[in-house]
C-alpha positions in Angstrom: 0.3 -0.2 -0.2 1.1 3.7 -0.6 0.0 6.7 0.4 -2.7 7.3 -2.1 -3.7 4.0 -1.5 -3.6 4.6 2.1 -5.6 7.8 1.9 -8.1 6.4 -0.5 -8.9 4.3 2.3 -9.6 6.5 5.4 -11.4 9.0 3.0 -14.4 8.8 5.4 -12.2 9.5 8.6 -10.5 12.3 6.5 -13.8 13.8 5.9 -15.0 13.4 9.6 -11.6 15.2 11.1 -12.3 17.6 8.2 -16.0 18.4 9.2 -14.9 18.4 13.0 -12.0 21.1 12.0 -14.6 23.3 9.8 -17.1 23.3 12.4 -14.8 24.6 15.0 -14.7 28.1 13.4 -12.4 30.8 13.9 -11.9 34.7 12.2 -9.1 36.3 12.6 -9.5 38.1 15.8 -11.7 35.9 17.7 -9.3 34.7 20.2 -11.5 31.9 22.1 -12.4 31.0 18.3 -8.9 30.4 17.7 -8.0 28.7 21.2 -10.4 26.0 20.1 -8.9 25.5 17.0 -5.7 25.3 18.7 -6.4 23.0 21.2 -8.0 20.8 18.2 -4.2 20.8 16.7 -2.8 19.9 19.5 -4.8 17.5 20.3 -4.1 15.8 16.5 -0.5 16.5 16.1 0.7 15.7 19.6 2.0 11.7 18.8 4.0 13.6 15.4 6.1 15.2 17.8 7.0 17.8 20.2 4.4 21.0 20.3 4.6 24.2 21.4 2.4 26.8 22.2 2.8 30.8 21.7 0.1 33.1 23.0 0.1 36.6 20.8 -1.7 39.7 20.8 -3.4 37.7 17.6 -4.1 34.1 19.0 -1.9 31.2 19.7 0.8 30.3 17.5 1.9 26.3 17.6 5.3 25.4 16.7 5.6 21.2 16.1 9.2 19.7 15.6 9.7 16.4 14.6 12.8 14.9 14.0 13.7 12.9 10.5 16.6 13.0 7.6 17.9 14.9 6.0 17.2 18.3 4.7 15.1 20.5 7.5 11.9 21.4 6.4 9.9 24.6 7.5 6.3 23.7 7.0 4.0 26.8 7.2 0.1 26.7 8.2 -2.3 28.9 9.4 -5.6 28.3 10.8 -7.6 31.9 10.8 -10.4 32.6 8.2 -11.8 35.5 6.4 -15.6 34.4 7.5 -17.5 35.4 10.4 -19.0 32.8 12.6 -22.1 31.6 11.4 -21.6 33.0 7.8 -22.4 29.4 6.4 -21.6 25.8 7.4 -20.1 22.7 6.8 -21.8 20.6 3.8 -21.5 17.8 1.7 -22.8 18.3 -1.7 -21.6 15.9 -4.8 -17.9 15.8 -4.8 -17.8 19.0 -3.1 -16.8 19.9 0.9 -17.9 23.0 1.3 -17.3 25.5 4.7 -15.5 28.4 6.4 -11.6 28.0 5.7 -11.8 24.4 4.3 -9.8 25.4 1.2 -8.1 28.8 2.5 -6.5 26.8 4.2 -7.6 24.3 7.2 -8.3 21.6 4.7 -4.4 21.9 4.3 -3.7 21.5 8.2 -5.9 18.0 7.9 -4.2 17.3 4.6 -1.2 17.5 6.5 -2.4 15.8 9.4 -3.2 12.6 7.6 0.4 12.9 5.2 2.1 12.2 9.1 -0.5 9.7 9.7 0.2 7.7 6.1 4.1 8.3 6.6 4.0 6.5 10.1 1.5 3.4 8.7 3.8 3.3 5.6 7.4 3.5 7.5 8.2 6.3 4.9 11.6 8.1 5.9 10.5 12.1 6.3 13.0 15.2 6.6 13.3 17.0 9.6 10.5 19.1 9.8 9.0 22.2 11.8 5.9 22.9 11.5 3.8 26.4 12.5 0.4 26.9 12.6 -0.4 30.8 12.8 -3.6 32.4 13.8 -3.1 35.7 11.6 -2.1 35.2 8.1 -5.6 36.8 6.6 -5.0 40.0 8.6 -1.2 40.3 7.9 0.7 38.2 10.2 1.7 40.5 12.2 2.1 39.0 15.4 3.8 35.5 13.8 5.9 37.2 11.3 9.1 37.3 13.6 8.4 33.6 14.3 7.9 33.0 10.5 11.4 34.6 9.6 13.0 32.8 12.5 12.1 29.3 11.0 12.8 30.4 7.6 16.1 31.2 8.9 16.5 27.5 10.6 15.7 25.3 7.7 16.8 24.6 4.6 13.9 25.0 2.7 9.8 25.9 2.8 6.6 24.3 2.1 3.1 26.4 2.0 -0.1 24.0 3.0 -1.8 27.3 1.3 -4.2 26.1 -1.8 -3.1 25.5 -5.2 -4.3 27.7 -8.2 -7.9 27.4 -9.8 -6.2 25.2 -12.2 -4.5 23.1 -9.5 -1.1 24.2 -10.6 1.3 24.6 -7.4 2.7 28.4 -6.4 6.0 29.6 -7.2 5.4 33.4 -7.3 3.3 35.4 -5.4 3.3 39.4 -5.3 4.4 41.7 -2.8 1.5 43.6 -0.9 1.7 47.2 0.6 -0.6 48.7 2.4 -0.7 52.6 2.4 -2.8 55.6 3.7 -2.7 58.8 2.0 -4.1 62.0 3.9 -4.5 64.9 2.4 -4.9 68.6 4.8 -6.6 71.5 3.8 -8.8 73.8 5.7 -11.9 74.3 6.6 -14.3 77.2 5.3 -18.0 78.0 4.9 -19.3 76.9 1.9 -21.5 79.4 0.8 -20.0 82.2 2.9 -16.2 82.8 1.9 -15.2 79.3 0.0 -12.3 81.3 -0.9 -10.8 80.7 2.7 -10.9 77.3 2.3 -8.7 74.6 0.8 -10.9 71.7 -0.5 -9.0 68.6 0.9 -11.2 66.4 -1.5 -9.9 68.2 -4.4 -6.3 68.1 -3.5 -7.0 64.1 -2.8 -8.3 63.6 -6.8 -5.3 65.4 -8.1 -3.2 63.0 -5.8 -5.3 59.8 -6.6 -4.5 60.4 -10.4 -1.0 60.7 -10.1 -1.1 57.6 -7.8 -2.8 55.8 -10.4 -0.1 56.7 -13.2 2.5 55.0 -11.3 0.9 51.5 -12.4 3.5 49.6 -14.5 0.8 47.3 -16.1 3.5 45.0 -18.1 5.7 44.5 -14.7 2.4 43.6 -13.0 2.5 46.7 -10.5 -1.3 48.0 -9.7 -2.4 50.5 -7.3 -5.4 50.4 -6.3 -6.9 53.6 -4.6 -10.0 51.6 -3.1 -11.4 53.5 -0.2 -12.0 57.4 0.1 -12.7 59.2 3.5 -13.5 62.8 3.5 -15.4 65.7 4.6 -18.4 66.6 7.5 -20.9 68.2 5.6 -22.1 69.3 2.6 -21.5 73.3 3.6 -17.9 73.2 4.7 -15.0 73.1 2.4 -13.5 69.6 3.8 -10.0 70.0 5.7 -9.1 66.2 5.5 -9.5 63.7 3.1 -8.0 60.2 3.0 -7.1 57.1 0.9 -6.2 53.6 0.9 -4.2 52.7 -1.6 -3.5 48.5 -2.1 -0.1 47.9 -3.8 1.0 44.9 -5.6 4.7 43.4 -7.3 6.0 40.6 -8.7 9.5 42.3 -7.9 11.0 44.4 -4.7 12.5 46.9 -6.8 8.8 47.8 -8.1 8.1 48.2 -4.6 10.8 50.5 -3.5 10.1 52.9 -6.8 6.5 52.9 -6.1 7.3 54.0 -2.1 10.0 56.2 -3.5 7.2 58.2 -5.5 4.4 58.0 -3.2 6.6 59.4 -0.2 7.8 62.5 -3.2 4.3 63.4 -4.2 3.6 67.4 -3.8 0.5 69.2 -3.0 -1.3 70.6 -5.7 -3.3 73.3 -4.0 -1.5 76.2 -2.8 -2.1 75.5 1.4 -2.8 72.0 1.3 -0.6 69.3 2.9 0.2 65.5 2.5 0.9 62.8 4.9 1.7 59.5 4.1 1.5 56.1 6.1 2.5 52.7 5.3 4.3 50.8 3.6 5.3 46.9 2.1 4.1 44.3 4.6 4.7 41.3 2.5 7.7 41.5 0.5 7.3 39.3 -2.7 7.9 35.9 -3.6 10.4 36.2 -6.5 11.1 32.8 -7.8 14.6 31.4 -7.1 16.5 28.7 -9.0 16.3 26.7 -5.8 12.6 27.2 -5.7 12.2 26.1 -8.8 14.4 23.1 -8.2 11.8 22.5 -5.7 9.0 22.7 -7.6 10.6 20.2 -10.3 10.7 17.6 -7.3 6.9 18.0 -6.9 6.2 17.8 -10.0 7.8 14.3 -10.7 6.0 12.8 -7.6 2.8 14.5 -8.7 3.3 12.9 -12.7 3.7 9.8 -10.6 0.1 9.9 -8.8 -1.7 10.9 -12.1 -1.2 15.1 -11.7 0.2 17.4 -14.2 1.3 20.1 -12.0 2.0 23.8 -13.5 4.1 26.5 -12.0 2.0 29.0 -11.0 2.0 33.1 -10.1 -0.3 35.0 -8.2 -1.4 37.9 -7.0 -2.2 37.3 -3.7 0.4 37.0 -0.8 1.1 34.5 1.5 3.5 33.7 4.5 5.7 31.8 1.9 6.3 35.9 1.2 8.6 36.3 4.1 10.5 33.3 3.7 11.6 33.6 0.5 12.9 37.2 0.7 14.9 35.4 3.0 16.6 33.4 0.0 15.4 30.6 1.5 13.6 28.3 -1.4 9.9 27.9 -0.9 7.2 26.6 -2.5 3.7 27.5 -2.2 0.4 26.0 -3.0 0.4 22.3 -2.2 -2.8 22.2 0.3 -6.1 21.0 -1.1 -7.6 21.2 -4.8 -10.6 23.5 -4.3 -12.5 27.2 -5.4 -13.7 30.1 -4.3 -11.8 31.0 -1.2 -13.1 34.2 0.9 -16.6 33.5 -0.4 -19.2 31.6 1.0 -19.0 28.7 -1.8 -15.6 27.7 -0.3 -15.5 24.3 -1.0 -12.5 21.4 -2.4 -13.1 18.9 -4.2 -13.5 15.1 -2.5 -12.3 12.8 -5.1 -9.2 15.1 -5.3 -8.2 14.7 -1.7 -6.1 11.2 -1.7 -4.0 12.8 -4.6 -3.0 15.6 -2.8 -2.4 13.7 0.7 0.0 11.9 -1.0 2.0 14.4 -3.1 2.5 16.0 0.1 3.8 12.9 1.9 5.3 11.8 -1.3 7.4 14.9 -1.5 8.7 14.8 2.3 9.4 11.1 1.4 11.0 12.6 -2.1 13.5 15.1 -0.1 15.6 12.5 1.8 15.7 10.0 -1.2 19.4 11.3 -2.2 20.9 11.4 1.4 
C-alpha cells in the first residue's frame, strides 16, 4: 500500500476530521475561536512530535517539531479564516465539501495530519520537520512574522500548505503587498459665505489619486488600487481632511521601492494644502529562485506519478511564504487541497482529489530525503 491507497482507504475518516475541524470556526481576531482550534491541533498532532504554544495578541501560535533525516523543512500553515462566525456551514454536496476555511487553508492542516499518519503507517522516511500553525495570516501576520522569519532562517526549505491555483498548479511566485494611507490636509471654511478662504482636501486628494494611478506599470504587473476614500463632514463646509487607502501589488522588490519612493515624493497641488503618508510594504514579493524552481521540479515529478500534471503558477495574493522567500530560503507554495472560491461563501474542496493531494505532500516529503 502507498500513501494514495492509504488515503483512499481512510477517506471517510479524513472527511470526519475535516468536518470536525471546519465546525470549529476561527475568524481572525476571534481569540476564543482561535484557541479552540489550537486545542484541536494540539490533540491531533501531539503523536507526531514536540508541540509548543506561544500566546500572541492575535491568538495562539503553535510549533510542531519532528526529528527526521536529511534536510530541515519548514511547513507553514495558518488556521484563521476571513469568514465571520455563522456566515455559512459545513456541507457535503456531490464531490464538494463546503465550509469556512476548508480551502483557505484549514483543509491543508488536515491534509498534513493525514500525510503524517500515512507516513507513520507505511514507514516512510521523512526529513526533519518544523511546522508553524499561525493565527493571523489573513490579517497580515503581524504577530507571527518574526516567528516565521526566525523559523525560515533555521531551515533549508519551506513548504506552504495554502491552496493551489484554480487549475491545480503549485505556486512559485506571489506578488508583494503594500498598504498605504495618503491623507490630504486642507483648511475648513463656510462653503456659502467664504469658500475662497478654504482649501478643499477632497479636491487635493483627487489630484493625488490621479498621480498615484499613473505610477502603475501593467507590463511589470505593478498595480495600485485607491480603493477606499473618506473625507468631509457636511456639504456646506469646505473639507479640511480627506484620505485614501491604497493597495499596492508588485512582482519585484525593485518595483516596490520605486513606488514607495514616488508616493513619499508626492507634492501638494493646491496652495495651502499638505500631504502625509502612512504604511508600507507588509509582504515582500515571493520571487522564484533557481533553488525554489528545483524544489517545484521535485514536486512536479512526484505529482506525475500520481496522475497530476502540475504547473508552476504565479498569483497576485500574498502568503506567509512571501516572508521566507524574501530571506532567500527556497519556498514552494500551493501544496494544499484542490478546490475553489477562497474567501467566498461557496468556498469548497474536491473530495475525489483529496487522496492525490495527501499523497503528493507525503511523497514530496519522502522524496526530499531520497538523496541522503
